[in-house]
BADOSE-349296 format. One record per residue (C-alpha): residue in three letters; z, x, y. Coordinates in steps of 0.05 Angstrom, whole numbers, plus 5000, padded with zeros to 4 digits. Example, Ala and Ser with C-alpha at 12.3 -4.5 7.8 and 13.67 -1.06 7.14 Angstrom:
// residues 2
+------+------+------+------+
| type |    w |    u |    v |
+------+------+------+------+
|  ALA | 5156 | 5246 | 4910 |
|  SER | 5143 | 5273 | 4979 |
+------+------+------+------+
//
This chain:
// residues 189
+------+------+------+------+
| type |    w |    u |    v |
+------+------+------+------+
|  MET | 4975 | 5213 | 5307 |
|  ASP | 5047 | 5188 | 5303 |
|  VAL | 5079 | 5197 | 5234 |
|  ILE | 5138 | 5149 | 5227 |
|  LYS | 5186 | 5147 | 5169 |
|  THR | 5202 | 5079 | 5139 |
|  SER | 5267 | 5059 | 5105 |
|  LEU | 5239 | 5084 | 5038 |
|  PRO | 5234 | 5160 | 5031 |
|  GLY | 5161 | 5182 | 5026 |
|  VAL | 5131 | 5117 | 5053 |
|  MET | 5104 | 5132 | 5122 |
|  ARG | 5072 | 5090 | 5178 |
|  LEU | 5016 | 5130 | 5210 |
|  VAL | 4991 | 5107 | 5277 |
|  PRO | 4929 | 5143 | 5303 |
|  ARG | 4919 | 5147 | 5377 |
|  ARG | 4861 | 5109 | 5407 |
|  PHE | 4819 | 5134 | 5464 |
|  GLY | 4783 | 5077 | 5500 |
|  ASP | 4736 | 5062 | 5555 |
|  ASP | 4692 | 5003 | 5575 |
|  ARG | 4650 | 5013 | 5511 |
|  GLY | 4709 | 5006 | 5464 |
|  TRP | 4752 | 5060 | 5432 |
|  PHE | 4752 | 5121 | 5386 |
|  SER | 4806 | 5140 | 5337 |
|  GLU | 4816 | 5197 | 5289 |
|  VAL | 4844 | 5159 | 5229 |
|  TRP | 4856 | 5219 | 5184 |
|  SER | 4863 | 5293 | 5197 |
|  GLN | 4884 | 5342 | 5144 |
|  ARG | 4910 | 5389 | 5198 |
|  THR | 4953 | 5335 | 5231 |
|  LEU | 4983 | 5311 | 5165 |
|  GLU | 4997 | 5382 | 5142 |
|  ALA | 5033 | 5396 | 5208 |
|  SER | 5078 | 5337 | 5188 |
|  GLY | 5090 | 5366 | 5118 |
|  LEU | 5040 | 5320 | 5084 |
|  SER | 4982 | 5347 | 5042 |
|  PHE | 4936 | 5307 | 4998 |
|  ASP | 4869 | 5317 | 4964 |
|  TRP | 4835 | 5250 | 4974 |
|  VAL | 4784 | 5238 | 4919 |
|  GLN | 4763 | 5165 | 4928 |
|  ASP | 4756 | 5115 | 4985 |
|  ASN | 4764 | 5041 | 4969 |
|  HIS | 4744 | 4978 | 5008 |
|  SER | 4774 | 4910 | 4994 |
|  HIS | 4747 | 4847 | 5027 |
|  SER | 4787 | 4782 | 5023 |
|  VAL | 4755 | 4717 | 5044 |
|  ASP | 4818 | 4675 | 5054 |
|  ALA | 4884 | 4685 | 5090 |
|  GLY | 4941 | 4684 | 5040 |
|  THR | 4904 | 4727 | 4989 |
|  VAL | 4954 | 4771 | 4953 |
|  ARG | 4931 | 4835 | 4919 |
|  GLY | 4987 | 4868 | 4880 |
|  LEU | 5036 | 4891 | 4863 |
|  HIS | 4993 | 4947 | 4833 |
|  TYR | 5003 | 5018 | 4807 |
|  GLN | 4969 | 5071 | 4765 |
|  ALA | 5014 | 5105 | 4714 |
|  PRO | 5018 | 5180 | 4706 |
|  PRO | 4980 | 5224 | 4697 |
|  MET | 4932 | 5182 | 4740 |
|  ALA | 4985 | 5159 | 4790 |
|  GLN | 4958 | 5151 | 4861 |
|  THR | 4982 | 5163 | 4931 |
|  LYS | 4947 | 5114 | 4978 |
|  LEU | 4932 | 5116 | 5052 |
|  VAL | 4919 | 5043 | 5072 |
|  ARG | 4888 | 5015 | 5136 |
|  VAL | 4855 | 4951 | 5160 |
|  ALA | 4785 | 4953 | 5189 |
|  ARG | 4781 | 4878 | 5203 |
|  GLY | 4836 | 4825 | 5204 |
|  ALA | 4909 | 4837 | 5187 |
|  VAL | 4954 | 4845 | 5126 |
|  LEU | 5027 | 4851 | 5109 |
|  ASP | 5026 | 4915 | 5067 |
|  VAL | 5083 | 4924 | 5017 |
|  ALA | 5110 | 4985 | 4979 |
|  VAL | 5165 | 4979 | 4926 |
|  ASP | 5202 | 5040 | 4900 |
|  VAL | 5199 | 5040 | 4823 |
|  ARG | 5220 | 5112 | 4810 |
|  LYS | 5275 | 5107 | 4758 |
|  SER | 5341 | 5138 | 4783 |
|  SER | 5317 | 5136 | 4855 |
|  PRO | 5372 | 5115 | 4904 |
|  THR | 5323 | 5063 | 4931 |
|  TYR | 5297 | 5038 | 4864 |
|  GLY | 5273 | 4966 | 4869 |
|  GLN | 5275 | 4966 | 4946 |
|  TRP | 5214 | 4949 | 4986 |
|  VAL | 5185 | 4959 | 5055 |
|  ALA | 5132 | 4917 | 5090 |
|  GLU | 5089 | 4936 | 5150 |
|  GLU | 5037 | 4896 | 5187 |
|  LEU | 4971 | 4932 | 5189 |
|  SER | 4915 | 4904 | 5231 |
|  GLU | 4851 | 4922 | 5266 |
|  GLU | 4889 | 4913 | 5332 |
|  ASN | 4948 | 4960 | 5318 |
|  GLY | 4908 | 5012 | 5278 |
|  ALA | 4969 | 5029 | 5237 |
|  GLN | 4964 | 5057 | 5167 |
|  LEU | 5014 | 5060 | 5110 |
|  LEU | 5021 | 5120 | 5065 |
|  VAL | 5045 | 5097 | 4997 |
|  PRO | 5065 | 5154 | 4950 |
|  LYS | 5062 | 5158 | 4875 |
|  GLY | 5119 | 5121 | 4843 |
|  PHE | 5112 | 5058 | 4885 |
|  LEU | 5083 | 4990 | 4871 |
|  HIS | 5034 | 4970 | 4925 |
|  GLY | 5006 | 4904 | 4948 |
|  PHE | 4986 | 4864 | 5009 |
|  VAL | 4977 | 4794 | 5033 |
|  THR | 4921 | 4777 | 5082 |
|  LEU | 4944 | 4746 | 5147 |
|  THR | 4874 | 4727 | 5171 |
|  PRO | 4811 | 4704 | 5137 |
|  GLY | 4756 | 4756 | 5128 |
|  THR | 4802 | 4816 | 5122 |
|  ASP | 4776 | 4885 | 5104 |
|  VAL | 4825 | 4937 | 5077 |
|  LEU | 4805 | 5009 | 5068 |
|  TYR | 4846 | 5060 | 5030 |
|  LYS | 4842 | 5132 | 5006 |
|  VAL | 4871 | 5153 | 4940 |
|  ASP | 4887 | 5222 | 4911 |
|  ALA | 4869 | 5205 | 4839 |
|  PHE | 4809 | 5169 | 4811 |
|  TYR | 4815 | 5098 | 4785 |
|  SER | 4832 | 5093 | 4711 |
|  GLY | 4832 | 5025 | 4678 |
|  GLU | 4873 | 5054 | 4621 |
|  HIS | 4930 | 5071 | 4671 |
|  ASP | 4923 | 5010 | 4715 |
|  GLY | 4980 | 4959 | 4718 |
|  ALA | 5014 | 4906 | 4759 |
|  VAL | 5081 | 4872 | 4769 |
|  ARG | 5087 | 4799 | 4791 |
|  PHE | 5085 | 4796 | 4867 |
|  ASP | 5136 | 4739 | 4874 |
|  ASP | 5187 | 4767 | 4826 |
|  PRO | 5256 | 4742 | 4848 |
|  ASP | 5290 | 4807 | 4827 |
|  LEU | 5248 | 4844 | 4879 |
|  GLY | 5253 | 4789 | 4931 |
|  VAL | 5194 | 4812 | 4973 |
|  ASP | 5185 | 4768 | 5034 |
|  TRP | 5110 | 4757 | 5036 |
|  GLY | 5114 | 4706 | 5091 |
|  LEU | 5081 | 4651 | 5050 |
|  ASP | 5097 | 4600 | 4997 |
|  PRO | 5082 | 4636 | 4930 |
|  GLY | 5048 | 4574 | 4905 |
|  ALA | 4998 | 4578 | 4961 |
|  ALA | 4979 | 4651 | 4947 |
|  VAL | 4906 | 4665 | 4928 |
|  LEU | 4912 | 4709 | 4866 |
|  SER | 4867 | 4743 | 4815 |
|  ALA | 4877 | 4724 | 4742 |
|  LYS | 4905 | 4794 | 4731 |
|  ASP | 4957 | 4787 | 4786 |
|  ALA | 4976 | 4716 | 4765 |
|  ALA | 4990 | 4742 | 4694 |
|  ALA | 5028 | 4805 | 4715 |
|  PRO | 5096 | 4815 | 4682 |
|  MET | 5161 | 4802 | 4717 |
|  PHE | 5199 | 4864 | 4741 |
|  SER | 5254 | 4854 | 4689 |
|  ASP | 5202 | 4853 | 4633 |
|  TRP | 5168 | 4917 | 4657 |
|  GLU | 5184 | 4989 | 4642 |
|  SER | 5170 | 5036 | 4700 |
|  PRO | 5130 | 5098 | 4681 |
|  PHE | 5156 | 5135 | 4742 |
|  ASN | 5218 | 5179 | 4749 |
|  TRP | 5255 | 5201 | 4811 |
|  ASP | 5266 | 5271 | 4784 |
|  ASN | 5191 | 5285 | 4777 |
|  ALA | 5170 | 5249 | 4841 |
|  PRO | 5126 | 5290 | 4887 |
+------+------+------+------+
//
């Protein structure tokens, strides 16, 4: 597996190798030994599966506040997404900056999104299935969101925000300037 740093410290693009023949291919998408050799160690406690019917579906920008903050390892089983992570660790040198990576069934890439980051994605194809591991259980009490099209963040989602397919929760999410981050750079993992 190739472990590639992005422009945001802690956010990594993981690209598993594929071994193919005339039947298809095989890929080891997660290996504790491989990640630990790269200095990464997580105790995954939950696997999630998100299915989106339409292209242009935006899910995010989401987070879980401490003490239930989550690191996520995100991959696409079918279709394609633009996956986004935004650093919201107060006092971080990259606070408010974002990175986006295309994840697809074709490229097999994954995105590791650490605690202290907002996370979201937009589907690039209809019928997209996103799978992700988390290292803390879901907690509705700690669940939150920030508006995906906030102009202060300036995330380039590659679509007209008015055309985005949103949940009621995401459509009502607060703007970044009206939100207080629960994450600090000095206690970031």
